N, C-alpha and C positions, 0 to 999 in steps of 0.2 A: 790798788787799780787792777793788779793781776787777778784778783779773785772777782771783781765786779763783772768782767766781761762774760765769763761763762754763766754767771747768774743771770744776766739779762738775755743771753741766748737761750737759757732754759725757759725763761718766761715767754720769750718770743715763739719758740717751738711749741709750747703748750697752747699758746693763743691761736697759732696756725692750725694745730690739730683740732682745736674746739671749733674754730670757723668751719673746717671741712666737715666735722661731724654734724654741725648745725646745717651746713648746706646739703649734706647727703639726707639729713632728716627731712629737710624741707622738700627736696626732690622725691624722696620716697613716700611722701605724704599723698595728698589727693591728686597731685599732679601726674603721678606715674600710673597710668591705667591703659589697658589693652581691651579690645572687643573681638570677640570670635564666635562664630556660629557654632551651635551644638552639633554633635554627630559628624564632625569633620573626618575626613579620611586620614590615615596615618601619614605623617611627613609633611602636612601642609604648614607653611610659615604662619605663626600666630602673632609675632612681634619681635622687637629687638630692644635690648637694653643699652646698645651702643650709643644711642642718641642721648643717654642721661648719665651713663657711668663709664668709666675707662675700664679696659679689659685687665686681668681675665675676669671670667665669669663662671659661677658655679650655682646651678639650681639645686636647692637642698631637697626638694621633694620632686620626684619625676614620674609620678603615677600617670598624670594625663599630659605632661609637656616634658620635653627634654631641651637641654640648651647647649649651643655650640660655645665652648668656653673661650674661643678666640674672637668670635664675631659678636657674641651676645644674642644672636637669633635663637629664639626658641620655637619648636616645632611639636606638632600633635604626635602623640604616641599611639600604639596599637589600641589601648584602652580608650574608647571614645567617651566624650563627655555628653552625658544626658541630662539637661537641664531639669527635668522633672524629677529625676533621682537625686541630683545634687542639691536642689533648692527645695525648702518645704513648700507644701501645698499653700500654706497662708501667705506666701510671698508671690503668689501667681502674678500679681499686677505690678510688682516691683522688679528692680534689677536683681539678677542672679550673679552674685560677686563671689569669685574664689580668690582668697588671698594667697600669694606665693612668696617665699623667702628666697633671697639669692646672696651669695658672697661676692662681692664685685671688688675690683681695683687691686692695686699692688699691695695695699694694707690689708686686704681682706675684710672689708666693711660689710656689715650685714644691712641689707636693704629689703624692703617689702614693697610689692606692687600688686595691683588689683587686675584680674582678669574677669571681664563681664562676659558671661555666657549668654549669647543671644538666642532667643527662641526661634525655631524653625517649625513649620507645620508638619510634625511627624507623628501627631496623634489624632486620630479620627474621633469624632464624637461617638459617645458609647451610652447606650440605655442600660440600666441595671436589669431590667426585665425585658425578655424577647416578646412579651405580650402585655398589653395594657387593656383592662377590661372595664368598661362603663355600662351602666344601665340607665335607660331613659325611657319614661312612660310614653305610650304611643300618642297620648293626647297633648304632649308638649307643644308649646306654642312656637311658631316660625319665628326665628330670631333670637330663641332662648340660648343662653350660654351655660357650658358645662366645664367646670374646672378640671384640668388635667394635672395631677399632683406630681407626677413623674416627669422629670426633665432629663435631657441628656447631659453628660459630663465630658468636658474636653480639658486634658491636662496641659494643653498649651496655653500660652499667655497672650494678652492684648487681642489683636484682631484675629490671630490664629485660634484663640480659644472662645471668642465671641460666636454665639450661635444663632442661627435663623432656622425656622421651622416651617414646613409646608406638608400638606397631605397629598397622597397619591391614590388613585382608585377610589375616590369618594363619590364619584358619579354626580357630583353637584348636590348631594344630600347634605353634606357637612362642609364646613370651612374652619379655618383657624384664625383666632384673633390673639395676637401675641403683644404684651406690653413692650415698650421700647427698650427697657432694660432686660427683658427676656425672663423676668422673674415670674410672670404669670401667663400661662397658656390656657386659653378658653377654646372650647369646641362649640361651634356656632351651628344651630340647626337652621338649614336653608329651606327645606320643603317639609310638608306635612307627613307624618309617620303613621303607618297602619300595620300593627302587628300581625294581622291576619293575612296582609299581603306579603310583608317580608318581616321576619322577627330577628334578624341579625345582619349587621353590616361590619365588613372586614376591609380595613384600610391599612395603609403604610404611612406611619409618622415618621418623617425624614427630618433629621437635624443636619445642617450644613454650617460648618465654620466659615468665617469671613476673610480668610486668607485670599492671596492672589491665585493660588492653586487649592481650591477648596476640597475638602474631605467630607464624607457623608457618613452618618449612621442611621440606622433604621430600626424600628420596632413595629410589631403589628398592633394595630388599635382595633380592637373588637368592641363594637357597640350593640348591646343586647336591647331590643325593644320590648319593654314589659307590658303586660296586658292591663287594660282598663275595661270596665264594663260598658262597652260601646255597642253591644249586639244584643238582640233579643231572640228568644227561642222561635223556631219555626218548625213546621212538620213538612216531611218529605212527602213525595208524591206516591211513594210505595206504602204509606201508613195503611193498615187494614181499614177498609171501609165497610165490609160486611162480614159476619161470622155466622155459621150455623152450628147449633149444638143439639144433641139429642135430648129428648124430654125427660130421660131418667139419668142425666149426668149427675155425678156426685159432687158433694161439697168441696170447695176450694180447688176445683179443677181450673186450670188457666183457660180463660175464654179468649182473651185477646192480650196484646201488649201494644201500648201506645208509645211512640218514640218521637221525641222532638230534639232538635239539635241547636246548640248555641255555640258559635265559633270562638267565643271567650275561652279563658282559662280558669280552672280552680274555682273558687267561689263565684267568680263572675259568671261562670257557665252553668251554676246550679239551677235546675229546673224543678218547680213544683207542680204536680199534676192534681187536678180537682175536677168534680163534676159540675157543670153548669147548674145554676139554680132553676133552670128550666127542665132539668131531668125529672121524669115522673117518680112518684112515690113507690110505684110498682118496681121500676128499675133500681132505684136506691135500695129497695128491700132484697132483691135478688142478686145484685152485683156490689162488689167492693173494689175501689180504686186505689192502688198503691201510690201514695203521693211522690214517691222517690223513683220508682223504677217504671211507673206506668202500667203495671200489670192489673188486668181485670180478671177477677175471680169470682166464682159462685160463693154466696154466703150461706147456702144451704143445699140439701140434696133436692134435685128436681123430681117431681113425679107428676108430669104434665101429660094429660091425654089429648091435648088439642094443640093446635098450632098457634104460635104467639110470635109477635114481632116487637121488639123493644128498640128504641132510639136513644143512644147515649151521647151527649154532648160533652166533649172533655176540653178542659182548659190547661195550657201549659204556660205558667207564669214564671217570669224571671224578675230579678231586682230592678226596680224603676223602670219596668217594661209593661206595655199592655200584654195580656195573655193572647197567645195563639190558640185557635179554635179548630177542632176537627170533630167529625161525627163517626160513630161507629153504630151499624145496624146489626143486632143480634137477632136471628130467628131461631126459635125454639120449635123442634120438630116433636110430634107426639111420641110418646114411649111406645115401643112394640110390646105387645102383650105377651108374645111367645117368640122364641128365637131358635134358629137351628143350631145344632152343635156338630162338629165335625171330629172324628176319631182318625188320627193319622198315625200310620206305623211306617217308619223309615227303614228302607232296605239298603240304600246308598249310605256311604260314610257321612256322618253328620256331627257338627259340633255346635252345640247350643242352638239347635233347629236350624242350622245352616248347613246345607248339603255341599260336600266338598267332592267335586267331579273332576276326574282326570281328563284332559282333552284328548281328542283323536279316538275315543272309544266308541264302538258301534252302539246304536240304539239299545238303551238299557233301562229295565224298570227301576224307578228310583224310590217310590213310595206307594203304600195302598191307602186310599181314602174311603171312608164310609160315614153314614150319618149315624148318630147315636139316638135311638128312638124310632118311633114309627111314624113315617110321614107318607103323604100321598104325592104322586107326581114329583117325587125328589130326583134331582140330577145335578151333576157337576159340569162345569164349563170353564175353559181357560179364556181370560180376556187377552186381546191383542195378538200380535204376531210374534211368536217366541218359538224356538226350537224344541218345544216339549208337546206331548199330546196326553190326553186323558182317554183311557178306553175302559168301557163297562165290562165287569165280568163277576157274575153271580151275585149282583146287588152291590158289588164294590167297584171301585174305580182305581186303575193302575195309572200312576203318574210316571211317564217315560220320556226319555229323550227321542226326539224324531229324527235326529241326524248327529254325526260326530260333532262335538263342541270344539271350537277353536279358540284358544286363549288369546292368540294375537288379534282376533277379530273382536272378541268381547270376553272380558275376564270375570264378569259378574252378571247374573241374570236374576230378575224378580219375576216370579210367576204367580200372577193373581188368579186364583181359583174361586169361582162364585157358585155357591150352593143355592139352589131353589127347592121350594117344597111348600106343602100345605098341610095344616093340621089334620087330625083325623075326621074333624067335623067339616072339613072343607075351608076353614078359615085361612085366609092368605097370612103366610108368615114372611117377615121381611127377609130378603135374601142375605146370606152370610158370605163374606169375603175372607179369604186367607191368602196371605202373601208368602210364598216359599222363596227363600233366598238360596241361590246357588252359586258357589264360588268354583270357577274353573281352575283347576290345578295345572300349572305349566309343565310341560315335559320338553325335553330338549329336541325339538323337532325342526329347528331352523339353524342353518349354519350362519356364521358371520357373513355379512355381505358388504363387499367394496363398492364404493360409488363408482369406480372404474376398474376394469380388469387389467388395464395396462396404462401406467403413468409414464408420462415423458417430461423431462425437465432438462433444463440447460443451466450450467454453472460456469462461471469463468474460472480458469486456472488461477493458481496463486492465491487462492482463498484463505481466510483466516481459519485455522484449525478449530474445530467445534462448531462451525457454521451450520445453522439449521437451514436444511434443503427444502423440506416440506412436511406436511402433516398428513400422514396416511390413516384414514379412518375408515373403519367397517362397523356396521350396526348389526345387532342381533334382535330379532323381533321377540325372542324369548324373554323371561323375566328372571330376576334374582341371579343366582350364580350361573344359570343357563345363558344369560345375556352379558355376563361379564367377559370382556374380550381382552385377550393378551396377544401381543405381536412378537414376532422374531422373524430373522431372515434365515434362509437356508444355509447348510454348511458350506456351500460353494460361493457364498457372497464374499465379495472382497472385504478384508479385515478393516479397511479404513472406513467403512460405512457402519453405523450403528443405528438400530431401530430401538427406540425406548419400548420396553415391553407393555408399559401401561398406557402411554399417551399415543403411540405410534409415530412419534416425531422421528424423522430421518435426519441424521447428522452426519457430517463428514469429519472425521477425526484428524486428518492430515491435509496438508496443502496438496492440491491436484496439480499435476504436470501433464499438459496435453501432449507434450513431445514424448513422454513415457507411454501414456495410454490415453486416448481420445474418447473412448466410449466404455460405460460400465453397465452392466445388466445384473440385477439381483431380484430374487424372488422373495416376497414377504408373505408370511403366513399369518393369518388371523384365526385364533383358536378360542372358542368359548370354554366355560368352566363346568359344563354340564357333564354327566356321566351317562354314557360315554361321551367324550368331548367331540365336537364337530368343528371343522376347519375349512377355510377357503384360502385361495392364494391370489396374489396379484403380482405382476411384474413391474418393475421400475427401470426404465431406460434413462441413463444419465449421459448426456453428451457435454463433454469439457469443451468450452469455447476458448479460442486461442487469445493470449495476450502477447504482445510484442516484447517477450522477455528472453529472446536469444540473439546474439550478434551473428552476423554472417561469419562463417568459418571458412578460411582458406585451407586446403589440403597440407599446405606447408607454408610456414611463415616467410620462406625465401624461396622463390622459384628462379631457377638458373636455366637460360636457353642458349643455344648455339645457332648461328646463322652465318652463311658465307657472305663475303662482301660482293658488292655488284649485283645482287639479285634484283629482279624487277620490282617495280613499284607494287604496293599492296600485297607482297608476299607474306604468308602467314608465318609469324615467328614461332608461335606455340599457343597451346589452350591453357586457360586458367580454370582449375576447379575450385569452386566456392559453393558453399551449401548454407542454408538457413532452415533449421528444423521448424520454424514457425509455419503457418499456413496462410494462404491468401495474400493480401498485400503486406502482411507482416513478414512473409517469407519471400516476396519478389525482391530480387536484388538488382542493383544497377552498379556498373563498374565505371570508375573514372580514374584517368591518371592524375596523380596529385601534383607532382612537382616537376614535370618534364616538358619542355618545350622542343624536345628532340623529334627525330623522325619515327617515332613509335606512338601509335594509337591503339586504343582497346575497342572492340566491338563488343558492347555490353549484351547484345542479344545472342551472339554466338559464344561469348566468353573467349575470344581469341585476340591475340596481339598481332598487329600487321605493321608493316613499314609504309611510310609515306614519302620516303627519298631514297635515293640510291646510297647504300652504305660504302664507306671507304675505310677499311681497317687502318690504313696508314694515317688517316686523319683522326679517327675516334676507334679505339679497338674494343670499347665496351661501353654500355649504357646502364646507368643505374637510375631507377625510378621507383616510385611508390604507388601502388595501386589501391584505391579505396572502394571498398564493397559496402554500399549503403542499402538498407532495406527500406521498404515503403510504410513502415508501421507508424501508427498514430496512437498517442498524441507525440510520442518521441520516436524518432528513427534512430536506429543503431548502425554504427559504422565500424568496420574493421580495415586493417591495413595489412598489406603484404610487400615485401621488398621483391623487386625484380631485377635480376641482373642478366644482361644479354651480352654474350661474348660474340664479337664479330670475328669469324674464322677467316684466315687469310687464303687467298688464291694467288696464284703466281702471275701478278699483273704488273710487276715492277721488274725491269732487267737490271743487272748490276751496274753500278755507277763507279768508274775508276777515279779515285781521288789523287793517288800518286802512281806513276809520273802524272803530272798536270797536263803534259803535252806530249804528242807524238814526235816532236821535233827536240824533245830534251835530249841531252847526251851526258854520259858520265865517263871520266877517264879512270881506268884501272891500270894499276902498276903490274908490270910483267912479273914482280917479285911476289905477288900475292899467292899464298899458298892454297892448295886444294882444300875445299870445305869452307872457305871464307865467304861470308855474306857480304856482297858488294853493293846490293840495293834491295830495295823490297817494293812490291807492288801492293798498294793498299786500295780496296775496293769495298763498297757498301751495297747492301740490297735493302730496300725499305719493306720488303716482304718479311715474314717470320717463318720460323720452323725450318723445314726442308727447302721451302721456297727461298730462303735467305742463306742457306749454306752455299758457300762458294768454293769452286775448285779452279786452280790456275794451271793451265797447260800451255805449252810452246807450239803453236800451229805450224811454225816453220823458222828456219834460221837461215844462215848464209848458205853458199853453194854446197851441193851435196858432196863434193869431193873432199871437203874438210869437215871435220867433226867439231862442233860447237864447244868451246871450253866452259860454257855456261850452262846451268840447269836452273829450273824454277820448282820449289816445293809446292806440291799441289794444294795443300791446305792453308799453309801460311803465307804463300806468295813471296817467300824469301828467294832471291836469285843469288846463287852461290857458284863459287868456282868449282867446276866438275872434276878437273884434274890439274895436274902440274902445267903451268903455261910454258908454251914453247916459243922460240923466236918465230916461228911460222905463224903464230897466232897474233903477232902484232898487226895492228890495224883496227878498223870498225867492224863490229859485230851488231847485226840487226836481229832482234828477236820480236817475233809477231805473237803476242801473248793473248789467249782466249780466256776471259773470266766468265765462268759458267755457273748458274745456280743449279739447285737439284730439284726444281718444280717438276711437278706431274700434272698433266701427261707430257707437256713439252717444256723443257728447260729454256731459260732465256740467258742471253749472253751479251758480253761487251768485249771489245778488243783494244789492245793498246800496243804501241811499238816502244820496245826497250832498246835504247841505241847505247852500246858500251864501246869505248875506244881503248884498247890496249896500247899503252904507249909509255916510252921511257920517261918522257917528260910528263909531269903531272899537271901540265897547263890545262886550262879548261877547254873542252872541245865543243865544236860547233857543227851543225849539219847545215848543208847548202839547201836541202829540200826534205821534205817529209817521205820516208819510204812508201811505196804503193804496193797494193796487193794485185798480183797478176795471176795467181793460181785460182783453181776451183777448189772450194773447201765448204764442207758441211760443218758449219760451227756448232750445230746442235749435236751431231754425232762425233765420230772419232776423227781427230785431226790428221792431216796428211803431212808428208814431208816435201810437198811439192815446192818448186821455185816460187817465192812469194814477192820477191821485191825486185826492183830495178834500181841499181845504184849508178850514180852519175860518175862513171870512170872512163879511161881511154884505152881500155884493153881491146885487143885486135879481135878480128872475127874468129880466129883460130881458138883463142881463149874462150870465145863464147861458145863454140862448138864443143870444145872440151868440157866447159861447165855444164852443157846440156846433157852430154852423156853421163857426166858425174852425177847430175841430179836424178837421172833415171835410176842409176845404181843406188843412189841415196833414198829414193822414194821406196824401192823395194825394202831396204833396211829399215827405213822408218815405219813402214807399214807393219813389219814384224814387231818392232819395238812398241809401237803404239798399241797393238792388240795385247801384248803382255802387260803393259802399263794400264791399259783400260780394265783388264781383268783384275789387277791389283786394286785399282781405284774402286772398282764395284764391290770388291770384297770388303774394302775399308769402310765405303759408304753404308753397307749392310751393317757393319759392326757399330758404326757410329749412330745409324739410325735406331738400332735396337736399343742402344745406350740411351739415346735421346728420348725414345718412346717411353722407357722405364722411368726417366726422370722427370719428363714434362707432361705426359699425357695424363688425363683423368682416369682412374680406374674404370675398368669396363662397367662394373655394376653401378658406380655413381654416374657414369655417362648416360647409361640407360635410363637411370632415375630422372636427370634433369634435361636430357637432350630431347628436343621436339623436332619431328620431321619438318623439313621446309623445302 
C-alpha cells in the first residue's frame, strides 16, 4: 500500500497535464485569433492573450508585434504590416493571416494564434501604361463598341480593390461600357466621326476603387481616327484656265499643271488625270497629260506661223468617285521670224548676272547695253518706276542708278529693259525683254532704335531675386550682322540690375529695399554688330514702391521723464520720438497708451504725454505705462511698444508731523541724578515729502525764564533731548521746551511745533500739567528762533518776581541771539555737507538726467 499511492498520484498528474495540454491545444486552435488593420502606427494595441492564457507571456517573433509579458497585451512595432507585401497576390480575395507563436503560463506552454491583417485602401488604381492608343475608322457606325485591353490594377482587396471606370474630356463623342465584374471595358462611339474634321481624340480614362474614401488612377486614352475613302477629287479656283505659248516652243516644255485635291490620305487620296474623250485629235497630238502629276507638256517642237487656240478638258478621277472636270485654253502665238539680241557688258559687281550694289552710293553706271546686228529705229526703254535710268551714248545705252539705293526701303530690284527695232527691210521685229536683277548690299547706316528713349517702371520692394522687370527692345533696320543688336548697361548702373546682352531682358538680382534707396536710374546701350558699330541709348527709371515691412521704432525702448507734483492739468510731461522708415500710410504712426488708466494720456498728433489730473507724489511717486506705436500699413499693421517711466518730483507741500510727544500736555519726570549727556526723551517727527523737503531739523525756540539756563538741549538732526550739564538743586521743578521741527524745503521751509515738558524731581512719580503752555512771544518759525519769553505758567509768584523775570529775559534774549547765530551757521554748514552727500548718493548723474528729463 505504501507504494500504491505515489503510483496513483503519478498517473493523476500525467492525466492532469494531458488535459491542460489538450485544453491549450483547443484554445490555440481556430478559436484564438485577432484582427488588425494594416499600416497601423507603432504602439497601437492589437489584442491580448490574457483572456485565453495565464501569465507570463512571451512572443517568439517580434518583427511586427511585441508583447507585454505581464498583461499579455501585444502592440504594433515600428515595422508596419503591409497586407499586400505580407500576403501573396493570389490571396487577394481571401483573409491575410499571419501565424504567431507565444510561450504562455507558468509552465511555459507553446501556443499559436492567428492575426488577420485587414485591408485598408492604401493603394490607388494603377495603369501599366500612361497612354492607351486605339484606332477607329472614320466611317464607324454610331453605337459601335471598341475593346480596351488594358485595365487598371489595384493591390487592395475586396471593395478597396474593386474598380469602376469613367471617361473625362470625351466631349460626348465616346462613352464607356463596363461589364459588372469589370473584366471587359468597351469604348462606345456616341457620334459620327470625320477624320477630315478631327483626326484624333485625347481623353482621360479614370479608374476609381469602391472604398468609402475612393482613390483614383488615370491614363490617357488616345483615339486616332483612320481615313476611309469618303472624299472625291476637286479642282481649286486658282487652277489655270488659259495659257499662252510661243509658236516656236520646244518639245517637252511645261505648258501647264493641273492640280486637283482630295482631303483623304494615302491611296484614298490618289488622283488619276486624263483627257476627256471630247478633246480634239489636234490637241491630243500636240499635248501630253501626265496621269499622276497633272503636267501638260508639248509632244513635239512647235513651228507655227499662225495663231491657234486649243481647248483641253481634263478629268481628275479617284477611287469610286465621279471625275472632276476642268478646262484649259492654250493659245499658240505665231513664231517670230527674227528677234533682237542684246549685248550686255557689266560694270558693277555682279554674280551670275545679278548685280551687287551697295546702298547709299551716288548715281553710278552699272552696265552698257547695245544691240547685236544692224537694226532700224532701235532703242531701249525701262518699264515701270524704278530708281534706274537708261541714257543713250554713241549708239549704246548706259544703265545707271538714278538715286542712292536704300536697302531698308527695298533690298532687291528687277529692272525690265525692253528693246525695240526693225529689220533692215523694215519688217517689224518682236520686242525683246531682259530683266536685270539687282541686289542692294546693306551697309551699317542705321543705329539701333529703342521704342522709347525713357522707360519708367515701378516695382515693389522685397521682390524675389532674379525677377524680370521688363524687356528692353531695340530694332535695327539693317540686315545681317549690321542688325544684330546686343545690350549692356553703362558702368555707372547699380550692380543689382542685369541686362541680358542678347534678349534685353532687365532683371533685378537682389531684393530691393525702398528704405535704403527708393529710385534707381540706369542707362542701357544697344549696339549693333556692324563695322564700325553704331549704338543708341535709353534710360530706365525704376521707382521702388513701399511695402509695410518696417515696424515703428522708438528712439529708446525705455523713456524716463520727471515732472513736479501739483502741476496744472494738461501739463506736458515730455515728447515721444518714434519713426517708421516706410512711407505713406505704411509710415503714419498712431500712439496709444496700452495699460494705464492713470492720469497720463498721449497726444498722437504731437507725440507728447500730458497729465489729466493733479499729481500728488505722496499718493503716487511714479507711473509705469507702455506706449503702443502702430502704423497704418495694409494688409497688416505693425506695432512696437516702449516702456514709459514718469517720476513725480517732490515739492515742499507737506509740513512736518510730530508723532512723539503725542500731546503738548504730556510730561516726563527726570531724576536730578541724571548725568550730563543722558538722553531723557526723543522727539519723533515725519515729513511725507522726500529729499531735502523731508530732511528735518529740531531746534528749541524758547525755554523757561532767561535768568536761568535750561539744563536740557535738543540734537538738531536726531531730535534727541539730552541733559546738557550736571543738574543742580536750582534746576528742580518744571521745564518747558518749545521745539520747532523744520524741514529743509526750498524756497520756503515748513515747520511744526511741539511742547516738551520735563519735571526734575526727586520723586519719580508721574507728573501732570494743569494746562498746556502757551506761546506769548513773537517768533519767525521759518527763520532763526529767538530766546524771547514764550510761555505763561500758572504759578503764584509776586509782581516783583515778574519784573525780575522780565529783566532776565531781556538779557537772555541778547545771549540767545548770539548763540542762535552761531548755531545757525553750524547748522547751515552741516546741511550743506549733508546736501552734497545726499546729492552724490541719490541724484541721477547729470548726463543721464539730461538724456531722460523733459522740460515741463
